[in-house]
C-alpha positions in Angstrom: 57.6 -90.9 96.4 58.3 -87.1 96.3 56.9 -84.2 94.4 59.4 -81.5 93.3 58.3 -77.9 92.8 59.6 -75.6 90.1 62.3 -73.5 91.9 64.5 -76.6 92.1 64.5 -77.0 88.5 64.9 -73.1 87.9 68.0 -73.1 90.0 69.5 -76.0 88.3 68.8 -74.7 84.8 69.3 -71.0 85.1 71.2 -70.1 88.3 74.5 -71.9 88.7 75.8 -69.1 90.9 72.9 -69.2 93.3 73.8 -69.8 97.0 71.8 -72.8 97.0 73.0 -74.3 93.8 75.4 -76.9 95.3 72.6 -78.3 97.6 70.1 -78.1 95.0 72.3 -80.0 92.3 73.2 -82.7 95.0 69.4 -83.1 95.6 68.6 -83.6 91.9 71.5 -85.8 91.4 71.0 -88.1 94.4 67.3 -88.3 93.8 67.4 -89.0 90.1 64.5 -91.3 89.0 62.5 -90.8 92.2 61.4 -87.3 91.3 57.8 -86.5 90.2 56.7 -83.1 89.2 53.6 -81.8 87.1 53.2 -80.6 83.6 52.4 -77.2 85.2 55.8 -77.0 86.8 57.4 -77.8 83.3 55.4 -74.9 81.9 56.2 -72.6 84.8 59.9 -73.5 84.4 59.7 -72.8 80.6 58.0 -69.4 81.3 60.6 -68.2 83.6 63.3 -69.5 81.2 61.8 -67.8 78.2 63.1 -64.5 79.3 66.8 -65.9 79.3 67.0 -68.7 76.7 66.7 -68.7 72.9 63.9 -70.8 71.4 66.3 -73.6 70.6 67.5 -73.8 74.3 64.1 -73.4 75.6 62.9 -76.4 73.6 65.3 -78.6 75.5 63.7 -78.4 79.0 60.1 -78.6 77.6 60.6 -81.5 75.3 63.4 -83.2 77.2 62.5 -82.6 80.7 62.0 -86.1 81.8 65.4 -87.1 80.4 67.3 -84.0 81.6 66.1 -84.2 85.3 65.6 -88.0 85.5 62.0 -87.1 86.6 58.5 -88.2 85.7 56.0 -85.6 84.6 52.4 -86.0 86.0 49.4 -84.9 84.3 45.9 -84.1 85.7 44.0 -87.4 86.4 41.0 -88.0 84.2 38.8 -91.1 84.6 37.8 -92.5 81.3 34.3 -92.9 82.0 33.4 -89.4 82.9 32.3 -86.7 80.7 34.6 -83.8 80.1 32.2 -81.4 81.7 32.1 -83.4 84.9 35.9 -83.5 85.0 36.3 -79.8 84.4 33.6 -79.2 87.2 35.5 -81.6 89.6 38.8 -80.1 88.8 37.7 -76.5 89.3 36.2 -77.6 92.5 39.5 -79.2 93.6 41.4 -76.3 92.5 39.2 -73.9 94.5 39.7 -76.1 97.6 43.3 -75.5 97.3 42.9 -71.7 96.8 40.7 -71.6 99.9 43.6 -72.7 101.8 45.2 -69.4 101.0 47.2 -70.3 97.9 47.9 -68.6 94.6 46.3 -70.1 91.5 49.6 -71.5 90.1 50.4 -73.2 93.5 46.9 -74.6 93.7 47.4 -76.2 90.2 50.6 -77.8 91.3 49.4 -79.0 94.8 46.1 -80.5 93.2 48.2 -82.8 90.9 50.6 -83.7 93.7 47.8 -84.7 96.0 45.9 -86.6 93.4 48.8 -89.0 93.0 49.0 -89.6 96.7 52.6 -88.6 97.1 53.9 -88.4 100.5 56.4 -85.5 100.3 56.6 -82.1 98.7 60.0 -80.6 98.1 60.2 -76.9 97.5 62.4 -73.9 98.2 59.2 -72.0 98.8 58.1 -74.0 101.8 55.9 -71.2 103.3 53.7 -71.4 100.1 52.6 -75.1 100.9 53.3 -75.8 104.6 50.2 -76.4 106.7 48.2 -76.5 103.3 48.5 -80.0 102.6 48.8 -83.4 104.3 52.0 -84.0 102.4 55.3 -83.4 104.3 56.7 -80.2 103.0 60.5 -79.9 103.0 63.4 -78.0 101.3 65.9 -79.9 99.2 68.3 -79.4 102.0 66.1 -80.6 104.7 65.3 -83.7 102.7 69.1 -84.5 102.1 69.9 -84.0 105.8 66.9 -86.2 106.8 68.1 -89.0 104.5 71.5 -88.8 105.7 72.9 -87.4 102.4 74.3 -84.2 103.7 75.4 -83.1 107.2 73.2 -80.8 109.2 74.6 -77.2 108.7 73.1 -75.9 112.1 
């Protein structure tokens, strides 16, 4: 399974004239149902969109994200049998371990969830933010489509 980062959704929702839109749209269209992302990505998307959308239009990607993008939203994993203070301590330690890999806090939040679900591939247009900082394969949507034979190599 793959984890998809925020910029893919931002381009689809807000920037239909972006140079990467066609590739981005094709990626989302061909991977519908296989996409995983985190609640932090949904909130990040809504934060970016809040500057451009009315409240009514902003509610749609928040409350209807999974339906709109045919994606599953992942939440922090919590074991039922541990006290909340232990969860918070462990969670903060995991976030700090990501930050220590030279990551921004928001990227650390996102990567921590992706890694906790043992996903194999991380899809992002911001490859340099995650490459060599995780054991997951890090690819752009374009690289993924080329690798899967869903798009010709532009090189």
